[in-house]
C-alpha positions as CSV (number, residue, x, y, z in Angstrom):
1,M,33.1,-13.7,19.2
2,L,33.1,-17.1,21.0
3,A,33.4,-19.0,17.6
4,L,36.2,-16.7,16.5
5,S,38.1,-17.2,19.8
6,L,37.8,-21.0,19.5
7,L,39.1,-20.8,16.0
8,L,42.2,-18.8,17.0
9,L,42.8,-21.0,20.0
10,S,42.8,-24.2,17.8
11,G,45.4,-22.5,15.5
12,L,47.7,-21.8,18.5
13,L,47.4,-25.3,19.7
14,A,48.1,-26.7,16.3
15,G,51.3,-24.6,16.0
16,C,52.8,-26.1,19.2
17,T,54.3,-29.3,17.7
18,S,56.7,-31.9,18.9
19,A,60.2,-32.1,17.5
20,G,60.4,-33.2,14.0
21,N,56.9,-32.1,12.9
22,D,56.2,-29.2,10.6
23,P,54.2,-26.5,12.3
24,T,50.6,-26.0,11.1
25,P,50.1,-22.5,9.8
26,Y,47.8,-20.0,11.6
27,P,44.4,-19.3,10.1
28,P,44.6,-16.5,7.5
29,A,44.0,-13.0,8.8
30,L,40.4,-11.8,8.5
31,S,39.7,-9.1,5.9
32,T,38.9,-5.7,7.3
33,Q,37.5,-4.5,3.9
34,P,33.7,-3.9,4.3
35,S,31.6,-6.2,2.1
36,R,29.5,-4.7,-0.7
37,A,26.4,-5.0,1.4
38,Q,28.0,-3.1,4.2
39,R,29.2,-0.4,1.9
40,A,25.7,-0.2,0.4
41,Q,24.2,0.1,3.8
42,Q,26.5,2.9,4.8
43,V,25.7,4.8,1.6
44,V,21.9,4.4,2.2
45,D,22.3,5.4,5.9
46,D,24.3,8.5,4.9
47,F,21.9,9.4,2.2
48,V,18.8,9.2,4.4
49,A,20.5,11.0,7.2
50,A,21.6,13.9,5.0
51,A,18.2,14.1,3.4
52,R,16.3,14.2,6.7
53,R,18.5,17.0,8.0
54,G,18.0,19.0,4.8
55,D,21.5,18.7,3.5
56,T,20.7,18.3,-0.2
57,S,24.4,18.8,-1.2
58,A,25.6,15.9,1.0
59,A,22.7,13.7,-0.2
60,A,23.5,14.5,-3.9
61,D,27.2,13.6,-3.4
62,L,26.1,10.1,-2.5
63,V,24.4,9.7,-5.9
64,S,26.4,8.8,-9.0
65,A,26.3,11.5,-11.8
66,Q,26.4,8.7,-14.4
67,D,22.6,8.4,-14.6
68,E,20.9,11.8,-14.8
69,A,17.4,10.4,-14.7
70,F,18.0,8.5,-11.5
71,G,19.8,11.5,-10.1
72,G,16.7,13.5,-10.5
73,R,14.6,10.9,-8.8
74,A,17.0,10.6,-5.9
75,L,16.7,14.3,-5.3
76,V,12.9,13.9,-5.2
77,W,13.5,11.1,-2.6
78,A,15.7,13.4,-0.6
79,A,13.2,16.2,-0.6
80,N,10.4,13.9,0.5
81,L,12.5,12.4,3.3
82,Q,13.0,15.9,4.7
83,R,9.4,17.1,4.2
84,I,7.6,14.2,5.9
85,A,7.7,13.9,9.7
86,W,8.1,10.1,9.8
87,S,7.0,8.0,12.7
88,Q,9.4,5.3,11.6
89,L,11.8,5.0,8.7
90,I,14.3,2.2,8.4
91,W,16.2,1.3,5.2
92,T,17.8,-2.2,5.5
93,V,20.2,-3.5,2.9
94,Q,19.6,-7.2,2.5
95,S,22.3,-9.8,1.7
96,T,20.6,-10.5,-1.7
97,E,22.7,-9.3,-4.6
98,A,22.3,-9.3,-8.4
99,A,24.5,-8.3,-11.3
100,P,23.3,-5.6,-13.7
101,T,22.6,-6.6,-17.2
102,R,25.5,-6.5,-19.6
103,G,24.0,-3.5,-21.4
104,R,23.5,-1.6,-18.2
105,A,27.0,-2.5,-16.9
106,T,28.6,-1.0,-20.0
107,T,26.9,2.4,-19.2
108,L,28.5,2.6,-15.7
109,T,32.1,3.3,-15.0
110,G,33.3,1.3,-12.0
111,E,32.3,-1.9,-10.3
112,A,28.5,-2.0,-10.3
113,W,26.1,-4.3,-8.5
114,L,22.4,-4.5,-7.3
115,Q,21.3,-4.9,-3.7
116,R,17.8,-5.7,-2.4
117,V,16.7,-3.0,0.1
118,T,13.8,-3.3,2.5
119,I,12.1,0.0,3.7
120,S,10.0,-0.1,6.8
121,W,8.0,3.1,7.3
122,S,5.1,4.6,9.0
123,L,3.5,8.1,9.1
124,P,2.7,10.1,12.2
125,G,0.0,8.4,14.3
126,E,0.2,5.1,12.4
127,R,0.4,2.0,14.5
128,Q,1.2,-0.4,11.7
129,V,4.4,-0.4,9.8
130,A,4.5,-0.4,6.0
131,G,7.1,-2.6,4.2
132,E,8.5,-2.2,0.7
133,D,11.3,-3.9,-1.2
134,L,13.2,-2.4,-4.0
135,W,16.4,-3.1,-5.8
136,L,19.1,-0.4,-5.8
137,T,22.2,-0.2,-8.0
138,F,25.5,0.8,-6.4
139,V,28.8,1.6,-8.1
140,D,32.3,1.9,-6.8
141,E,33.7,5.0,-8.5
142,H,37.5,5.7,-8.6
143,A,38.7,9.2,-8.1
144,S,41.8,10.8,-9.7
145,D,43.7,10.5,-6.3
146,G,43.1,6.8,-6.2
147,S,40.4,6.7,-3.7
148,V,37.2,4.8,-4.2
149,A,33.7,6.0,-3.3
150,T,30.5,3.8,-3.3
151,R,27.5,5.7,-4.6
152,L,23.8,5.1,-5.5
153,A,23.4,4.6,-9.3
154,G,19.9,3.4,-10.1
155,D,16.6,2.0,-9.0
156,S,15.2,0.3,-12.1
157,D,17.9,-2.3,-13.0
158,G,16.7,-5.2,-10.9
159,P,13.8,-7.7,-10.9
160,A,10.4,-6.2,-11.3
161,V,9.2,-4.5,-8.1
162,R,5.6,-5.2,-7.1
163,T,4.8,-1.9,-5.5
164,V,6.5,1.5,-5.1
165,P,5.4,4.1,-2.5
166,I,4.2,7.5,-3.7
167,W,7.1,9.3,-2.0
168,L,9.6,7.3,-4.1
169,Q,7.8,8.4,-7.3
170,Q,6.9,12.1,-7.1
171,P,7.2,15.2,-4.9
172,V,4.8,15.0,-2.0
173,R,3.9,16.9,1.2
174,L,2.0,15.6,4.2
175,L,-1.1,17.4,5.5
176,R,-2.7,16.5,8.8
177,D,-6.0,17.2,10.5
178,H,-6.1,15.3,13.8
179,Q,-6.5,11.7,12.9
180,V,-6.4,12.2,9.1
181,L,-3.4,12.4,6.9
182,V,-3.2,13.3,3.2
183,L,0.0,12.6,1.3
184,T,0.0,14.3,-2.1
185,G,1.6,16.9,-4.4
186,S,-1.8,18.1,-5.6
187,D,-2.8,21.7,-5.5
188,D,-6.2,20.5,-4.2
189,A,-4.6,19.0,-1.1
190,S,-6.6,21.1,1.4
191,S,-9.9,20.0,-0.2
192,W,-8.9,16.4,0.0
193,L,-8.0,16.8,3.6
194,S,-11.3,18.4,4.5
195,Q,-13.3,15.7,2.7
196,A,-11.2,12.9,4.2
197,S,-11.8,14.3,7.6
198,A,-15.6,14.4,7.0
199,A,-15.4,10.8,5.8
200,R,-13.6,9.6,8.9
201,R,-16.1,11.3,11.2
202,A,-19.0,9.7,9.3
203,V,-17.4,6.2,9.6
204,A,-16.5,6.7,13.3
205,K,-20.2,7.3,14.0
206,R,-21.3,4.2,12.2
207,V,-18.7,1.4,12.2
208,V,-18.5,-0.9,15.2
209,A,-16.0,-3.7,14.5
210,A,-13.4,-5.6,16.4
211,K,-10.8,-4.6,13.9
212,H,-11.6,-0.9,14.1
213,D,-9.5,1.2,16.5
214,P,-11.1,4.7,16.8
215,E,-7.6,6.1,17.5
216,D,-6.2,4.8,14.1
217,V,-5.4,7.5,11.5
218,L,-6.9,7.6,8.1
219,V,-4.3,8.0,5.4
220,V,-5.3,9.2,1.9
221,E,-2.7,9.3,-0.9
222,V,-3.5,11.4,-4.0
223,P,-0.8,10.7,-6.7
224,Q,-0.2,13.0,-9.6
225,S,-1.2,10.5,-12.3
226,R,-2.8,7.2,-13.0
227,A,0.6,5.7,-13.7
228,V,1.8,6.6,-10.2
229,F,-1.5,5.2,-8.8
230,E,-1.0,1.9,-10.6
231,Q,2.7,1.6,-9.4
232,I,1.6,2.3,-5.8
233,L,-0.8,-0.7,-6.1
234,G,1.6,-2.8,-8.2
235,V,-1.1,-3.5,-10.9
236,R,-0.9,-3.8,-14.6
237,A,-1.1,-0.5,-16.5
238,G,-4.7,0.3,-17.4
239,S,-6.2,-2.5,-15.4
240,Y,-7.6,-0.1,-12.7
241,A,-8.5,2.7,-15.0
242,A,-12.2,2.5,-14.0
243,V,-11.4,2.5,-10.2
244,A,-11.6,5.9,-8.6
245,A,-9.8,4.9,-5.4
246,A,-8.7,1.7,-3.5
247,A,-8.1,0.9,0.1
248,W,-4.8,-0.8,-0.2
249,P,-2.4,-2.6,2.3
250,M,1.0,-1.0,2.3
251,G,2.8,-4.4,2.5
252,P,2.3,-8.1,1.7
253,D,0.5,-9.1,4.9
254,T,-3.0,-7.7,5.0
255,S,-3.4,-8.6,8.7
256,T,-0.5,-6.3,9.8
257,A,0.2,-3.7,7.1
258,P,-1.3,-0.2,7.3
259,I,-4.2,0.3,4.9
260,H,-4.2,3.5,2.9
261,V,-6.8,5.0,0.6
262,V,-5.0,5.5,-2.8
263,V,-6.9,7.8,-5.2
264,N,-6.8,7.4,-9.0
265,P,-6.7,11.1,-10.0
266,E,-7.8,10.3,-13.6
267,A,-11.0,8.8,-12.5
268,S,-11.7,10.8,-9.3
269,N,-11.3,14.1,-11.2
270,R,-14.5,13.3,-13.0
271,L,-16.4,13.3,-9.7
272,R,-18.2,16.3,-8.3
273,P,-17.7,17.2,-4.6
274,L,-20.6,15.0,-3.5
275,G,-19.2,12.1,-5.4
276,R,-15.8,12.5,-3.8
277,N,-17.5,12.6,-0.4
278,V,-19.2,9.3,-1.1
279,L,-16.0,7.8,-2.5
280,L,-13.8,8.7,0.5
281,T,-16.4,7.6,3.0
282,H,-16.8,4.2,1.2
283,E,-13.0,3.8,1.3
284,A,-12.8,4.9,4.9
285,V,-15.2,2.0,5.8
286,H,-12.8,-0.4,4.1
287,V,-9.9,1.0,6.2
288,A,-11.8,0.9,9.4
289,T,-12.9,-2.7,8.9
290,R,-9.6,-3.7,7.3
291,S,-11.6,-5.2,4.4
292,P,-8.7,-6.2,2.2
293,G,-8.2,-9.2,4.4
294,S,-11.9,-9.9,5.0
295,S,-13.5,-13.3,4.6
296,A,-16.8,-11.8,3.5
297,P,-17.9,-12.1,-0.1
298,T,-17.0,-9.1,-2.2
299,W,-20.7,-8.1,-2.8
300,L,-21.1,-7.7,1.0
301,V,-17.8,-5.9,1.5
302,E,-18.6,-3.4,-1.2
303,G,-22.3,-3.1,-0.4
304,Y,-21.7,-2.5,3.3
305,A,-19.2,0.3,2.5
306,D,-21.7,1.9,0.1
307,Q,-24.6,1.6,2.5
308,I,-22.6,3.6,5.1
309,A,-21.5,6.1,2.6
310,Y,-25.0,6.7,1.2
311,D,-26.4,6.9,4.8
312,A,-23.9,9.8,5.3
313,Y,-24.7,11.4,1.9
314,P,-28.2,10.3,0.8
315,A,-28.2,12.5,-2.3
316,G,-25.3,10.5,-3.6
317,A,-27.4,7.4,-4.0
318,A,-29.6,8.8,-6.8
319,P,-27.4,7.7,-9.7
320,A,-27.0,4.2,-8.2
321,E,-30.8,3.9,-7.9
322,D,-31.3,5.1,-11.5
323,A,-28.8,2.6,-12.8
324,V,-30.3,-0.4,-10.9
325,R,-33.8,0.6,-11.9
326,A,-32.9,0.7,-15.6
327,A,-31.1,-2.7,-15.4
328,V,-33.9,-4.4,-13.6
329,R,-36.5,-3.1,-16.0
330,E,-34.4,-4.4,-18.9
331,H,-33.2,-7.8,-17.5
332,G,-35.3,-8.4,-14.4
333,A,-34.1,-8.8,-10.9
334,P,-31.0,-11.1,-10.6
335,Q,-31.5,-14.5,-9.2
336,D,-28.4,-14.5,-7.0
337,W,-26.0,-12.1,-5.2
338,P,-23.4,-10.4,-7.5
339,A,-20.6,-12.8,-8.4
340,E,-16.9,-12.3,-7.5
341,K,-16.0,-11.9,-11.2
342,D,-18.4,-8.9,-11.5
343,F,-16.1,-6.9,-9.2
344,A,-12.9,-7.4,-11.4
345,P,-11.4,-3.9,-11.9
346,D,-11.9,-4.2,-15.7
347,A,-15.4,-5.9,-15.6
348,A,-17.7,-4.5,-18.2
349,D,-20.5,-3.6,-15.7
350,L,-18.4,-2.8,-12.7
351,D,-20.5,0.2,-11.6
352,L,-23.7,-1.9,-11.8
353,A,-22.1,-4.6,-9.7
354,Y,-21.4,-2.1,-6.9
355,D,-24.9,-0.6,-7.2
356,L,-26.5,-4.0,-6.9
357,A,-24.3,-4.9,-3.9
358,W,-25.5,-1.7,-2.2
359,T,-29.1,-2.5,-2.8
360,A,-28.5,-6.0,-1.3
361,A,-26.9,-4.5,1.8
362,R,-29.8,-2.0,2.0
363,A,-32.3,-4.8,1.9
364,I,-30.6,-6.6,4.8
365,A,-30.5,-3.4,6.8
366,A,-34.2,-2.9,6.1
367,E,-34.9,-6.3,7.8
368,G,-34.0,-5.0,11.3
369,G,-32.1,-1.7,11.0
370,V,-28.4,-0.8,10.6
371,T,-27.3,-2.9,13.5
372,T,-28.7,-6.0,11.7
373,L,-26.4,-5.2,8.8
374,D,-23.5,-4.7,11.1
375,R,-24.1,-8.1,12.7
376,F,-24.5,-9.8,9.4
377,Y,-21.3,-8.2,8.0
378,A,-19.3,-9.1,11.2
379,A,-20.3,-12.7,11.0
380,A,-19.3,-13.0,7.3
381,D,-16.1,-11.1,8.0
382,R,-15.0,-13.6,10.6
383,G,-15.5,-16.5,8.1
384,E,-19.1,-17.6,8.4
385,S,-21.0,-18.3,5.2
386,V,-23.8,-16.1,4.1
387,A,-26.3,-18.8,5.2
388,E,-24.7,-19.0,8.6
389,A,-24.6,-15.2,9.0
390,A,-28.3,-15.0,8.0
391,D,-29.1,-17.7,10.6
392,E,-27.5,-15.5,13.3
393,L,-30.1,-12.9,12.4
394,G,-32.9,-15.4,12.9
395,S,-33.4,-15.4,9.1
396,S,-32.1,-17.4,6.1
397,E,-30.1,-16.7,3.0
398,R,-33.1,-17.5,0.9
399,S,-35.3,-15.1,2.8
400,L,-32.8,-12.3,2.6
401,R,-32.3,-12.8,-1.2
402,K,-36.1,-13.0,-1.7
403,Q,-36.5,-9.6,0.1
404,W,-33.7,-8.1,-2.0
405,R,-35.3,-9.2,-5.2
406,H,-38.7,-7.9,-4.0
407,D,-37.1,-4.5,-3.3
408,L,-35.5,-4.4,-6.8
409,E,-38.8,-5.2,-8.5
410,A,-40.6,-2.5,-6.5
411,M,-37.9,0.0,-7.4
412,A,-38.2,-0.9,-11.1
413,A,-42.0,-0.5,-10.9
414,R,-41.7,3.1,-9.7
């Protein structure tokens, strides 16, 4: 306001001239027409407000009828916005714009453009806020009476989006049991909620970490397909086919984003109830320790989570022991800890890498009990090397690795 006032004042002074001089014109009047970004923000605000109060008709009126496929997705958005009791939900239209492709522009009647939109959201009980960016298409449509209405017209015309939340992809409902939330459209939702609650209880008894707040909620997302699972993570199609679930940050900053357990239904459906219990407990450890941002080597991150999961469900360890026993009998005990590359989602022996990591964590725990493993993990998690972490235990990396190999050889001999 101050800058505008000074601008107008300078124009008035310039207009007061001495005799014989032409007057300087006043600055041109400022336009009162809202910018495209402002119009887009109004449409988004109105759509979200209508959806949250359950006014499907008003929400649908803000969506262009020119793209039936998007219209269907927008109605899914509206239903999910109304079903979920959000702790926070803010849609912010950014100033960044883009033009639709020539081919896409020819399919839309009216002036069309793309706008980047940032969604900040959190579920009930979450202390961190998720952040997602998407590109939305808007179009100015002319009515027969000469009026113009801006409407939503698409969500897939812009640059490739890294991740897309489950609630922007499929119908979902939110189930809650104290500090556990399950977001899904699955008919098996109550079973997932019960097992996730058991996993959280098991982890709460076992994990002591500076990053772990016992009041934090555990959020489990169960999408309807592997394709939705991959889009939530923002990974290449098929690259995570062998992964049954992942603890994933809901935003680019692993230090601040909420971490959710995202289930791959295609892989997890092959598990029996015991396997699902182990899986969810393993992933709940990752959430409690915020392991996606850990400095610890992957073999320790995964081995630590498996050790806690198998402590909670000892019968679940049998297949892992059998696999390790067979591998050691055939190839001998490995000379070094499992390598980072062994944990690539599409690695040929991914299951064996996890099983070996678990036996390594178990061997460290055997040195002095579970608190020994906790201390070792905490040291590596805060950035110390494996050798430095071992030194804190009054041991050495060489000694720990020797003990691990001895345990493997003893296992193979049985």
